[in-house]
C-alpha positions in Angstrom: 103.6 82.4 142.7 101.5 80.5 145.2 101.3 76.7 145.0 98.3 74.3 145.6 99.7 73.5 149.2 99.9 77.4 149.8 96.1 77.5 148.8 95.2 74.2 150.5 97.0 75.9 153.9 94.9 79.3 153.5 91.6 77.2 153.0 92.2 75.4 156.1 92.9 78.8 157.9 90.0 80.4 156.4 88.1 77.3 158.1 89.3 77.8 161.3 88.6 81.6 161.3 85.1 80.7 160.2 84.6 78.8 163.4 85.3 82.0 165.3 83.5 84.5 163.2 81.2 86.4 165.1 78.9 88.5 162.4 76.9 87.0 159.3 79.1 89.1 157.0 82.5 88.0 158.4 81.1 84.3 158.0 80.0 84.9 154.2 83.4 86.3 153.4 85.4 83.4 154.9 83.0 80.8 153.4 83.5 82.4 150.2 87.4 82.9 150.8 87.6 79.2 151.7 85.8 78.1 148.5 88.0 80.5 146.3 91.4 78.8 147.9 90.0 75.2 147.4 89.0 76.2 143.6 92.6 77.9 143.4 94.7 74.9 144.8 92.8 72.3 142.3 93.3 74.7 139.3 96.6 73.5 138.0 95.6 69.8 138.2 92.6 70.7 136.3 94.4 72.5 133.8 97.1 69.6 133.3 94.1 67.2 132.6 92.5 69.6 130.2 95.6 70.5 128.7 96.2 66.2 128.1 92.7 66.1 126.4 93.1 68.4 124.2 93.7 67.6 120.7 97.2 68.0 119.1 97.1 71.3 117.1 97.8 71.0 113.2 99.2 73.6 111.1 96.9 74.3 108.2 97.7 76.6 105.4 95.9 80.2 105.7 92.9 80.0 103.5 92.3 83.1 101.4 88.7 84.1 101.6 86.9 86.6 99.4 85.9 86.8 95.6 88.9 89.1 94.7 86.7 92.2 93.5 88.0 94.4 96.1 91.9 94.4 96.2 
């Protein structure tokens, strides 16, 4: 699995290629790839921050819903 450093390197490479791109389609593809790589690079940090903010799950007894008419 790729790490954040790998994705940052790919984003930098996409940025270099973006400067050398000749067509609009190529520029658009590289611009989108750059953004995706940056998002993937920060995903691990954001997931850890969300997990730290999430409340601790409590185990609760399963509730028995229904009227008991249809068994």
